[in-house]
Backbone as XML, in Angstrom:
<?xml version="1.0"?>
<chain id="A" units="angstrom">
  <residue number="1" name="MET">
    <atom name="N" x="-3.841" y="-6.504" z="-19.257"/>
    <atom name="CA" x="-5.451" y="-6.388" z="-18.760"/>
    <atom name="C" x="-6.334" y="-5.293" z="-19.370"/>
  </residue>
  <residue number="2" name="GLN">
    <atom name="N" x="-7.326" y="-5.432" z="-20.142"/>
    <atom name="CA" x="-8.253" y="-4.475" z="-20.440"/>
    <atom name="C" x="-9.568" y="-4.570" z="-20.282"/>
  </residue>
  <residue number="3" name="GLY">
    <atom name="N" x="-10.366" y="-3.508" z="-19.809"/>
    <atom name="CA" x="-11.572" y="-3.293" z="-19.863"/>
    <atom name="C" x="-12.299" y="-4.278" z="-19.063"/>
  </residue>
  <residue number="4" name="ARG">
    <atom name="N" x="-13.222" y="-4.826" z="-19.574"/>
    <atom name="CA" x="-14.435" y="-5.380" z="-18.928"/>
    <atom name="C" x="-13.975" y="-6.860" z="-18.534"/>
  </residue>
  <residue number="5" name="GLN">
    <atom name="N" x="-12.976" y="-7.425" z="-19.541"/>
    <atom name="CA" x="-12.513" y="-8.871" z="-19.140"/>
    <atom name="C" x="-11.339" y="-8.493" z="-17.731"/>
  </residue>
  <residue number="6" name="ALA">
    <atom name="N" x="-10.891" y="-7.567" z="-17.918"/>
    <atom name="CA" x="-9.776" y="-7.758" z="-16.899"/>
    <atom name="C" x="-10.633" y="-7.218" z="-15.361"/>
  </residue>
  <residue number="7" name="ALA">
    <atom name="N" x="-11.615" y="-6.696" z="-15.628"/>
    <atom name="CA" x="-12.559" y="-6.912" z="-14.333"/>
    <atom name="C" x="-12.693" y="-7.982" z="-13.839"/>
  </residue>
  <residue number="8" name="ARG">
    <atom name="N" x="-13.363" y="-8.757" z="-15.145"/>
    <atom name="CA" x="-13.906" y="-10.207" z="-14.790"/>
    <atom name="C" x="-12.957" y="-10.794" z="-14.379"/>
  </residue>
  <residue number="9" name="ASP">
    <atom name="N" x="-11.472" y="-10.659" z="-14.752"/>
    <atom name="CA" x="-10.598" y="-11.658" z="-14.479"/>
    <atom name="C" x="-9.891" y="-11.161" z="-12.739"/>
  </residue>
  <residue number="10" name="VAL">
    <atom name="N" x="-10.180" y="-10.206" z="-12.480"/>
    <atom name="CA" x="-9.740" y="-9.744" z="-11.169"/>
    <atom name="C" x="-10.955" y="-10.361" z="-10.213"/>
  </residue>
  <residue number="11" name="TYR">
    <atom name="N" x="-12.179" y="-9.998" z="-10.468"/>
    <atom name="CA" x="-13.246" y="-10.561" z="-9.623"/>
    <atom name="C" x="-13.222" y="-12.045" z="-9.528"/>
  </residue>
  <residue number="12" name="ASP">
    <atom name="N" x="-12.855" y="-12.697" z="-10.716"/>
    <atom name="CA" x="-12.542" y="-13.997" z="-10.389"/>
    <atom name="C" x="-11.621" y="-14.724" z="-9.420"/>
  </residue>
  <residue number="13" name="ILE">
    <atom name="N" x="-10.201" y="-13.977" z="-9.500"/>
    <atom name="CA" x="-9.348" y="-14.014" z="-8.688"/>
    <atom name="C" x="-9.635" y="-13.771" z="-7.483"/>
  </residue>
  <residue number="14" name="TYR">
    <atom name="N" x="-10.218" y="-12.780" z="-6.978"/>
    <atom name="CA" x="-10.677" y="-12.414" z="-5.719"/>
    <atom name="C" x="-11.211" y="-13.735" z="-5.396"/>
  </residue>
  <residue number="15" name="MET">
    <atom name="N" x="-12.521" y="-14.025" z="-5.764"/>
    <atom name="CA" x="-13.236" y="-15.070" z="-5.363"/>
    <atom name="C" x="-12.731" y="-16.566" z="-5.121"/>
  </residue>
  <residue number="16" name="LEU">
    <atom name="N" x="-11.694" y="-16.844" z="-6.060"/>
    <atom name="CA" x="-10.857" y="-17.922" z="-6.181"/>
    <atom name="C" x="-9.906" y="-17.885" z="-4.670"/>
  </residue>
  <residue number="17" name="SER">
    <atom name="N" x="-9.491" y="-16.809" z="-4.500"/>
    <atom name="CA" x="-8.463" y="-16.534" z="-3.118"/>
    <atom name="C" x="-9.331" y="-16.494" z="-1.853"/>
  </residue>
  <residue number="18" name="LYS">
    <atom name="N" x="-10.763" y="-16.471" z="-2.172"/>
    <atom name="CA" x="-11.512" y="-16.217" z="-0.888"/>
    <atom name="C" x="-11.865" y="-17.821" z="-0.660"/>
  </residue>
  <residue number="19" name="LYS">
    <atom name="N" x="-12.306" y="-18.425" z="-1.707"/>
    <atom name="CA" x="-13.121" y="-19.548" z="-1.550"/>
    <atom name="C" x="-12.104" y="-20.926" z="-1.756"/>
  </residue>
  <residue number="20" name="ILE">
    <atom name="N" x="-11.225" y="-20.744" z="-2.314"/>
    <atom name="CA" x="-10.464" y="-22.150" z="-2.594"/>
    <atom name="C" x="-9.012" y="-22.093" z="-2.424"/>
  </residue>
  <residue number="21" name="MET">
    <atom name="N" x="-8.049" y="-21.012" z="-2.412"/>
    <atom name="CA" x="-6.874" y="-20.976" z="-1.836"/>
    <atom name="C" x="-6.568" y="-19.526" z="-2.022"/>
  </residue>
  <residue number="22" name="PRO">
    <atom name="N" x="-6.132" y="-18.846" z="-0.510"/>
    <atom name="CA" x="-5.749" y="-17.574" z="-0.512"/>
    <atom name="C" x="-4.656" y="-17.267" z="-1.431"/>
  </residue>
  <residue number="23" name="LEU">
    <atom name="N" x="-4.695" y="-16.097" z="-2.433"/>
    <atom name="CA" x="-3.735" y="-15.619" z="-3.246"/>
    <atom name="C" x="-2.253" y="-15.648" z="-2.954"/>
  </residue>
  <residue number="24" name="HIS">
    <atom name="N" x="-2.198" y="-15.438" z="-1.402"/>
    <atom name="CA" x="-0.283" y="-15.118" z="-1.322"/>
    <atom name="C" x="0.025" y="-16.918" z="-1.362"/>
  </residue>
  <residue number="25" name="LEU">
    <atom name="N" x="-0.920" y="-17.794" z="-1.111"/>
    <atom name="CA" x="-0.316" y="-19.024" z="-1.389"/>
    <atom name="C" x="-0.334" y="-19.756" z="-2.373"/>
  </residue>
  <residue number="26" name="PHE">
    <atom name="N" x="-1.437" y="-19.347" z="-3.347"/>
    <atom name="CA" x="-1.296" y="-19.845" z="-4.850"/>
    <atom name="C" x="-0.309" y="-19.254" z="-5.832"/>
  </residue>
  <residue number="27" name="LEU">
    <atom name="N" x="0.244" y="-17.977" z="-5.237"/>
    <atom name="CA" x="1.308" y="-17.391" z="-6.289"/>
    <atom name="C" x="2.742" y="-18.340" z="-5.867"/>
  </residue>
  <residue number="28" name="ILE">
    <atom name="N" x="2.685" y="-18.623" z="-4.674"/>
    <atom name="CA" x="4.047" y="-19.364" z="-4.237"/>
    <atom name="C" x="4.252" y="-20.872" z="-5.262"/>
  </residue>
  <residue number="29" name="THR">
    <atom name="N" x="2.852" y="-21.361" z="-5.858"/>
    <atom name="CA" x="3.209" y="-22.590" z="-6.869"/>
    <atom name="C" x="3.196" y="-22.134" z="-8.461"/>
  </residue>
  <residue number="30" name="ILE">
    <atom name="N" x="3.334" y="-20.767" z="-8.660"/>
    <atom name="CA" x="3.431" y="-20.768" z="-10.146"/>
    <atom name="C" x="4.513" y="-20.198" z="-10.152"/>
  </residue>
  <residue number="31" name="PRO">
    <atom name="N" x="5.267" y="-20.313" z="-11.790"/>
    <atom name="CA" x="6.202" y="-19.747" z="-12.392"/>
    <atom name="C" x="6.396" y="-18.129" z="-11.906"/>
  </residue>
  <residue number="32" name="GLU">
    <atom name="N" x="7.658" y="-18.272" z="-11.767"/>
    <atom name="CA" x="8.205" y="-16.796" z="-11.198"/>
    <atom name="C" x="7.716" y="-15.402" z="-12.182"/>
  </residue>
  <residue number="33" name="GLN">
    <atom name="N" x="7.840" y="-15.826" z="-13.601"/>
    <atom name="CA" x="7.351" y="-14.847" z="-14.317"/>
    <atom name="C" x="6.173" y="-14.465" z="-14.071"/>
  </residue>
  <residue number="34" name="PHE">
    <atom name="N" x="4.845" y="-15.235" z="-13.460"/>
    <atom name="CA" x="3.536" y="-14.869" z="-13.537"/>
    <atom name="C" x="3.593" y="-14.092" z="-12.135"/>
  </residue>
  <residue number="35" name="ARG">
    <atom name="N" x="4.324" y="-14.655" z="-11.160"/>
    <atom name="CA" x="4.350" y="-14.068" z="-10.005"/>
    <atom name="C" x="5.017" y="-12.659" z="-10.206"/>
  </residue>
  <residue number="36" name="ARG">
    <atom name="N" x="5.987" y="-12.491" z="-10.793"/>
    <atom name="CA" x="6.259" y="-11.007" z="-10.892"/>
    <atom name="C" x="5.507" y="-10.226" z="-11.749"/>
  </residue>
  <residue number="37" name="GLY">
    <atom name="N" x="4.753" y="-11.041" z="-12.782"/>
    <atom name="CA" x="3.788" y="-10.344" z="-13.441"/>
    <atom name="C" x="2.142" y="-9.620" z="-12.579"/>
  </residue>
  <residue number="38" name="MET">
    <atom name="N" x="1.891" y="-10.633" z="-11.604"/>
    <atom name="CA" x="0.930" y="-10.218" z="-10.828"/>
    <atom name="C" x="1.856" y="-9.257" z="-9.634"/>
  </residue>
  <residue number="39" name="VAL">
    <atom name="N" x="2.784" y="-9.074" z="-9.220"/>
    <atom name="CA" x="3.212" y="-8.061" z="-8.546"/>
    <atom name="C" x="3.286" y="-6.867" z="-9.429"/>
  </residue>
  <residue number="40" name="HIS">
    <atom name="N" x="3.813" y="-6.898" z="-10.529"/>
    <atom name="CA" x="3.832" y="-5.533" z="-11.379"/>
    <atom name="C" x="2.440" y="-5.066" z="-11.525"/>
  </residue>
  <residue number="41" name="TRP">
    <atom name="N" x="1.445" y="-5.899" z="-11.955"/>
    <atom name="CA" x="0.178" y="-5.424" z="-12.383"/>
    <atom name="C" x="-0.314" y="-4.741" z="-10.857"/>
  </residue>
  <residue number="42" name="TYR">
    <atom name="N" x="-0.134" y="-5.305" z="-9.495"/>
    <atom name="CA" x="-0.670" y="-4.909" z="-8.408"/>
    <atom name="C" x="-0.179" y="-3.466" z="-8.359"/>
  </residue>
  <residue number="43" name="ARG">
    <atom name="N" x="1.408" y="-2.877" z="-8.706"/>
    <atom name="CA" x="2.018" y="-1.947" z="-8.474"/>
    <atom name="C" x="1.281" y="-0.840" z="-9.469"/>
  </residue>
  <residue number="44" name="SER">
    <atom name="N" x="0.689" y="-1.311" z="-10.491"/>
    <atom name="CA" x="0.382" y="-0.372" z="-11.781"/>
    <atom name="C" x="-0.848" y="-0.112" z="-12.150"/>
  </residue>
  <residue number="45" name="PHE">
    <atom name="N" x="-1.727" y="-1.034" z="-11.337"/>
    <atom name="CA" x="-3.262" y="-0.901" z="-12.151"/>
    <atom name="C" x="-4.134" y="0.237" z="-11.563"/>
  </residue>
  <residue number="46" name="SER">
    <atom name="N" x="-4.900" y="0.925" z="-11.912"/>
    <atom name="CA" x="-5.950" y="2.153" z="-11.811"/>
    <atom name="C" x="-7.210" y="1.201" z="-10.766"/>
  </residue>
  <residue number="47" name="ARG">
    <atom name="N" x="-6.794" y="1.482" z="-9.450"/>
    <atom name="CA" x="-7.824" y="1.498" z="-8.612"/>
    <atom name="C" x="-9.288" y="1.873" z="-9.322"/>
  </residue>
  <residue number="48" name="ASN">
    <atom name="N" x="-9.301" y="3.380" z="-9.478"/>
    <atom name="CA" x="-10.890" y="3.691" z="-9.861"/>
    <atom name="C" x="-10.981" y="3.233" z="-11.237"/>
  </residue>
  <residue number="49" name="GLU">
    <atom name="N" x="-10.303" y="3.036" z="-12.084"/>
    <atom name="CA" x="-10.776" y="2.276" z="-13.358"/>
    <atom name="C" x="-11.451" y="1.009" z="-13.069"/>
  </residue>
  <residue number="50" name="LEU">
    <atom name="N" x="-10.666" y="0.268" z="-12.071"/>
    <atom name="CA" x="-11.235" y="-1.195" z="-11.926"/>
    <atom name="C" x="-12.475" y="-1.095" z="-11.338"/>
  </residue>
  <residue number="51" name="LYS">
    <atom name="N" x="-12.779" y="-0.176" z="-10.595"/>
    <atom name="CA" x="-14.008" y="-0.038" z="-9.791"/>
    <atom name="C" x="-15.106" y="0.487" z="-11.053"/>
  </residue>
  <residue number="52" name="LEU">
    <atom name="N" x="-14.926" y="1.228" z="-11.757"/>
    <atom name="CA" x="-15.751" y="1.681" z="-12.788"/>
    <atom name="C" x="-16.121" y="0.422" z="-13.895"/>
  </residue>
  <residue number="53" name="GLU">
    <atom name="N" x="-15.009" y="-0.236" z="-13.951"/>
    <atom name="CA" x="-15.319" y="-1.557" z="-14.844"/>
    <atom name="C" x="-16.148" y="-2.626" z="-14.265"/>
  </residue>
  <residue number="54" name="LEU">
    <atom name="N" x="-16.116" y="-2.637" z="-12.961"/>
    <atom name="CA" x="-16.726" y="-3.506" z="-12.003"/>
    <atom name="C" x="-18.143" y="-3.208" z="-12.128"/>
  </residue>
  <residue number="55" name="LEU">
    <atom name="N" x="-18.518" y="-2.026" z="-12.065"/>
    <atom name="CA" x="-19.863" y="-1.613" z="-12.198"/>
    <atom name="C" x="-20.666" y="-2.293" z="-13.573"/>
  </residue>
  <residue number="56" name="ASP">
    <atom name="N" x="-19.874" y="-2.493" z="-14.656"/>
    <atom name="CA" x="-20.661" y="-3.251" z="-15.919"/>
    <atom name="C" x="-20.737" y="-4.734" z="-15.797"/>
  </residue>
  <residue number="57" name="LEU">
    <atom name="N" x="-20.210" y="-5.340" z="-14.766"/>
    <atom name="CA" x="-20.396" y="-6.594" z="-14.672"/>
    <atom name="C" x="-21.727" y="-6.953" z="-13.676"/>
  </residue>
  <residue number="58" name="ASP">
    <atom name="N" x="-22.195" y="-8.007" z="-14.338"/>
    <atom name="CA" x="-23.049" y="-8.459" z="-13.685"/>
    <atom name="C" x="-22.708" y="-9.399" z="-12.557"/>
  </residue>
  <residue number="59" name="ILE">
    <atom name="N" x="-22.796" y="-8.832" z="-11.217"/>
    <atom name="CA" x="-22.329" y="-9.721" z="-10.323"/>
    <atom name="C" x="-23.306" y="-9.861" z="-9.394"/>
  </residue>
  <residue number="60" name="SER">
    <atom name="N" x="-23.729" y="-11.235" z="-9.022"/>
    <atom name="CA" x="-24.923" y="-11.751" z="-8.355"/>
    <atom name="C" x="-24.908" y="-11.295" z="-6.683"/>
  </residue>
  <residue number="61" name="ASP">
    <atom name="N" x="-23.795" y="-11.199" z="-6.272"/>
    <atom name="CA" x="-23.755" y="-10.803" z="-5.014"/>
    <atom name="C" x="-24.021" y="-9.153" z="-4.401"/>
  </residue>
  <residue number="62" name="LYS">
    <atom name="N" x="-25.235" y="-8.963" z="-4.009"/>
    <atom name="CA" x="-25.660" y="-7.877" z="-3.698"/>
    <atom name="C" x="-24.967" y="-6.767" z="-2.836"/>
  </residue>
  <residue number="63" name="ASN">
    <atom name="N" x="-23.862" y="-7.937" z="-2.070"/>
    <atom name="CA" x="-23.406" y="-7.055" z="-0.971"/>
    <atom name="C" x="-21.879" y="-6.763" z="-1.344"/>
  </residue>
  <residue number="64" name="PHE">
    <atom name="N" x="-21.326" y="-7.293" z="-2.813"/>
    <atom name="CA" x="-20.338" y="-7.015" z="-3.026"/>
    <atom name="C" x="-19.767" y="-5.514" z="-3.103"/>
  </residue>
  <residue number="65" name="ASP">
    <atom name="N" x="-18.404" y="-5.701" z="-2.406"/>
    <atom name="CA" x="-17.870" y="-3.905" z="-2.128"/>
    <atom name="C" x="-16.656" y="-4.231" z="-3.020"/>
  </residue>
  <residue number="66" name="SER">
    <atom name="N" x="-16.551" y="-3.380" z="-4.007"/>
    <atom name="CA" x="-15.200" y="-3.392" z="-4.913"/>
    <atom name="C" x="-14.172" y="-2.903" z="-4.056"/>
  </residue>
  <residue number="67" name="GLN">
    <atom name="N" x="-14.139" y="-1.914" z="-2.776"/>
    <atom name="CA" x="-13.408" y="-1.493" z="-2.230"/>
    <atom name="C" x="-12.775" y="-2.566" z="-1.107"/>
  </residue>
  <residue number="68" name="GLU">
    <atom name="N" x="-13.673" y="-3.549" z="-0.843"/>
    <atom name="CA" x="-13.107" y="-4.251" z="-0.036"/>
    <atom name="C" x="-12.409" y="-5.408" z="-1.034"/>
  </residue>
  <residue number="69" name="MET">
    <atom name="N" x="-12.854" y="-5.698" z="-2.066"/>
    <atom name="CA" x="-12.093" y="-6.792" z="-2.723"/>
    <atom name="C" x="-10.420" y="-5.998" z="-3.291"/>
  </residue>
  <residue number="70" name="ILE">
    <atom name="N" x="-10.545" y="-4.976" z="-3.588"/>
    <atom name="CA" x="-9.489" y="-4.210" z="-3.737"/>
    <atom name="C" x="-8.308" y="-4.124" z="-2.564"/>
  </residue>
  <residue number="71" name="GLN">
    <atom name="N" x="-8.783" y="-3.825" z="-1.510"/>
    <atom name="CA" x="-8.071" y="-3.835" z="-0.322"/>
    <atom name="C" x="-7.763" y="-5.563" z="0.114"/>
  </residue>
  <residue number="72" name="TYR">
    <atom name="N" x="-8.332" y="-6.308" z="-0.302"/>
    <atom name="CA" x="-8.304" y="-7.884" z="0.139"/>
    <atom name="C" x="-6.964" y="-8.016" z="-0.739"/>
  </residue>
  <residue number="73" name="LEU">
    <atom name="N" x="-6.931" y="-8.021" z="-2.216"/>
    <atom name="CA" x="-5.890" y="-8.401" z="-2.953"/>
    <atom name="C" x="-4.539" y="-7.838" z="-2.697"/>
  </residue>
  <residue number="74" name="GLU">
    <atom name="N" x="-4.904" y="-6.196" z="-2.382"/>
    <atom name="CA" x="-3.459" y="-5.779" z="-2.014"/>
    <atom name="C" x="-3.077" y="-6.264" z="-0.543"/>
  </residue>
  <residue number="75" name="ASP">
    <atom name="N" x="-3.644" y="-6.662" z="0.096"/>
    <atom name="CA" x="-3.217" y="-7.432" z="1.468"/>
    <atom name="C" x="-2.467" y="-8.782" z="1.051"/>
  </residue>
  <residue number="76" name="GLU">
    <atom name="N" x="-3.317" y="-9.465" z="0.338"/>
    <atom name="CA" x="-2.708" y="-10.710" z="-0.104"/>
    <atom name="C" x="-1.348" y="-10.784" z="-1.023"/>
  </residue>
  <residue number="77" name="ILE">
    <atom name="N" x="-1.188" y="-9.603" z="-1.852"/>
    <atom name="CA" x="-0.165" y="-9.467" z="-2.453"/>
    <atom name="C" x="0.924" y="-8.855" z="-1.548"/>
  </residue>
  <residue number="78" name="LYS">
    <atom name="N" x="0.662" y="-7.976" z="-0.724"/>
    <atom name="CA" x="1.800" y="-7.477" z="0.238"/>
    <atom name="C" x="2.292" y="-8.866" z="1.124"/>
  </residue>
  <residue number="79" name="LEU">
    <atom name="N" x="1.407" y="-9.496" z="1.363"/>
    <atom name="CA" x="1.656" y="-10.569" z="2.428"/>
    <atom name="C" x="2.751" y="-11.590" z="1.183"/>
  </residue>
  <residue number="80" name="PHE">
    <atom name="N" x="2.105" y="-11.996" z="-0.031"/>
    <atom name="CA" x="3.259" y="-12.692" z="-0.567"/>
    <atom name="C" x="4.657" y="-11.993" z="-0.681"/>
  </residue>
  <residue number="81" name="VAL">
    <atom name="N" x="4.649" y="-10.555" z="-0.651"/>
    <atom name="CA" x="5.693" y="-10.128" z="-1.177"/>
    <atom name="C" x="6.558" y="-10.173" z="0.053"/>
  </residue>
  <residue number="82" name="LYS">
    <atom name="N" x="5.903" y="-9.929" z="1.120"/>
    <atom name="CA" x="6.499" y="-9.925" z="2.562"/>
    <atom name="C" x="7.216" y="-11.528" z="2.690"/>
  </residue>
  <residue number="83" name="GLU">
    <atom name="N" x="6.400" y="-12.540" z="2.774"/>
    <atom name="CA" x="6.942" y="-13.594" z="2.972"/>
    <atom name="C" x="7.911" y="-14.224" z="1.925"/>
  </residue>
  <residue number="84" name="GLY">
    <atom name="N" x="7.980" y="-13.456" z="0.784"/>
    <atom name="CA" x="9.120" y="-13.745" z="-0.259"/>
    <atom name="C" x="10.346" y="-13.302" z="0.014"/>
  </residue>
  <residue number="85" name="ILE">
    <atom name="N" x="10.448" y="-11.918" z="0.654"/>
    <atom name="CA" x="11.560" y="-11.291" z="1.271"/>
    <atom name="C" x="12.152" y="-12.040" z="2.474"/>
  </residue>
  <residue number="86" name="LYS">
    <atom name="N" x="11.260" y="-12.955" z="3.297"/>
    <atom name="CA" x="11.740" y="-13.730" z="4.538"/>
    <atom name="C" x="12.670" y="-14.909" z="3.790"/>
  </residue>
  <residue number="87" name="LYS">
    <atom name="N" x="12.347" y="-15.483" z="2.648"/>
    <atom name="CA" x="13.288" y="-16.646" z="2.040"/>
    <atom name="C" x="14.415" y="-16.472" z="1.557"/>
  </residue>
</chain>
């Protein structure tokens, strides 16, 4: 993922996770290569770069906090990894 589209994709995942299905539950339903890809992305993406890219998006929620979003997604992926280890 690169640039503004990557930021939009991450934002969309965040909103879907909060409103439709938590990310850690969704990840269980998708093929393993996509799960691995999400975990790899989580371990390697630049938090600062994502915050800057989010500034370029037209986000209608004026109370949106990029740090809160990043922390939420990190918590969801950590929960997924933790639950995966239990199985």
